[in-house]
C-alpha positions in Angstrom: -52.7 -74.4 8.7 -51.3 -75.7 5.4 -47.7 -77.1 5.5 -45.5 -76.0 2.6 -43.5 -78.4 0.5 -39.7 -78.3 1.0 -39.0 -78.3 -2.7 -39.7 -75.4 -5.0 -40.0 -76.5 -8.6 -37.2 -75.5 -11.0 -38.3 -72.7 -13.3 -39.0 -73.9 -16.8 -36.2 -71.8 -18.3 -33.5 -73.2 -16.0 -31.6 -76.5 -15.9 -29.4 -78.2 -13.3 -25.8 -79.1 -14.3 -23.1 -80.9 -12.3 -19.9 -79.3 -11.0 -17.6 -82.1 -12.3 -14.1 -81.0 -11.7 -11.6 -78.5 -10.4 -9.6 -76.6 -13.0 -6.4 -74.7 -12.2 -6.2 -71.0 -12.9 -2.4 -71.1 -12.8 0.2 -73.6 -13.9 0.9 -77.3 -13.2 -2.6 -78.0 -11.9 -3.8 -81.5 -12.2 -7.2 -81.9 -13.6 -9.3 -84.0 -11.2 -12.9 -85.0 -11.0 -15.0 -84.2 -8.0 -18.5 -84.6 -6.8 -19.1 -80.9 -6.4 -22.8 -80.8 -6.4 -25.0 -79.0 -8.9 -25.6 -75.5 -10.1 -28.6 -74.0 -11.9 -28.2 -72.3 -15.2 -30.4 -70.9 -17.9 -31.5 -73.3 -20.6 -30.7 -70.7 -23.3 -27.0 -71.6 -22.9 -27.6 -75.1 -24.4 -27.6 -78.7 -23.4 -24.1 -79.9 -23.1 -22.9 -77.8 -20.1 -20.7 -78.6 -17.1 -19.4 -76.6 -14.3 -15.8 -76.4 -13.0 -14.5 -75.0 -9.7 -11.6 -72.6 -10.3 -8.4 -72.6 -8.3 -5.7 -70.1 -8.4 -5.1 -66.4 -9.4 -3.9 -66.5 -13.0 -7.2 -65.2 -14.4 -7.9 -62.4 -11.9 -7.5 -59.8 -14.7 -10.5 -61.4 -16.4 -12.5 -61.3 -13.2 -12.1 -65.0 -12.4 -11.0 -65.6 -8.8 -10.1 -68.6 -6.7 -13.2 -70.5 -5.7 -15.3 -69.2 -8.6 -17.4 -71.6 -10.7 -17.0 -71.6 -14.5 -20.0 -72.7 -16.6 -18.6 -74.4 -19.7 -20.2 -75.5 -22.9 -18.5 -78.7 -23.9 -17.0 -78.4 -27.3 -13.6 -79.3 -28.8 -12.8 -75.9 -30.4 -13.1 -72.2 -29.7 -12.5 -69.0 -31.6 -9.1 -67.3 -31.0 -9.3 -65.0 -28.0 -12.1 -66.9 -26.2 -11.8 -68.3 -22.6 -11.7 -72.1 -22.4 -11.1 -75.0 -20.2 -8.1 -76.9 -21.6 -6.4 -80.1 -20.7 -2.7 -80.4 -21.4 -1.0 -83.8 -21.7 -4.1 -85.5 -20.5 -3.6 -84.5 -16.9 -3.2 -80.8 -16.4 -6.5 -78.9 -16.4 -6.4 -75.1 -16.8 -8.7 -72.2 -17.7 -7.0 -69.7 -20.1 -7.7 -67.4 -23.0 -6.8 -69.4 -26.1 -5.1 -67.8 -29.1 -4.2 -69.4 -32.4 -1.3 -67.8 -34.4 0.2 -69.6 -37.4 1.2 -73.0 -36.1 0.9 -72.1 -32.4 -1.7 -72.5 -29.7 -1.1 -69.8 -27.0 -2.7 -70.1 -23.6 -2.8 -66.7 -22.0 -3.3 -65.8 -18.4 -5.0 -62.6 -17.2 -2.3 -62.0 -14.6 1.1 -60.6 -15.6 2.7 -62.9 -13.0 2.0 -65.9 -15.3 3.7 -65.9 -18.7 1.8 -67.2 -21.8 2.3 -70.8 -22.7 3.0 -71.5 -26.3 2.6 -74.9 -28.0 3.9 -75.4 -31.5 4.5 -78.3 -33.9 3.9 -81.7 -32.3 3.3 -80.1 -28.9 0.0 -78.8 -30.3 -1.3 -82.4 -30.0 -1.1 -82.4 -26.2 -3.5 -79.5 -25.9 -7.1 -80.5 -25.8 -10.0 -78.0 -25.6 -12.7 -79.2 -23.2 -15.1 -76.4 -23.7 -15.8 -72.7 -23.9 -16.4 -70.7 -20.7 -19.7 -69.0 -21.1 -20.2 -67.7 -17.5 -18.5 -67.5 -14.2 -20.1 -67.2 -10.7 -18.7 -66.2 -7.4 -20.0 -66.7 -3.9 -19.4 -63.8 -1.5 
């Protein structure tokens, strides 16, 4: 007797963030923007969040598979050993574990088929941290 509304209000502890790009979990992947829709995340993760669709298999050892969505807090630095979305040379977007040793930035895969990439000296300047991966999601 009483029609239901098609929309269910968002819970107060949730927020909606855009899936803004695809990021390569491998090598030589171009970073490209996309209109990938939206995903709901908990507000406790902070305000400056974006989502990235993962492509490739270099992070399978960390449980990140092709097609997963990475929730990323936008920030320009991470602690050594944390997962991050990184842009190399302004066009290659990748998701890796970032390590800092002496004068080097090391981008480490979680698949032995992919060697670590090491950037030293002036090459450090081409590595830009986009943000810290705080969560990943997979559709079954």
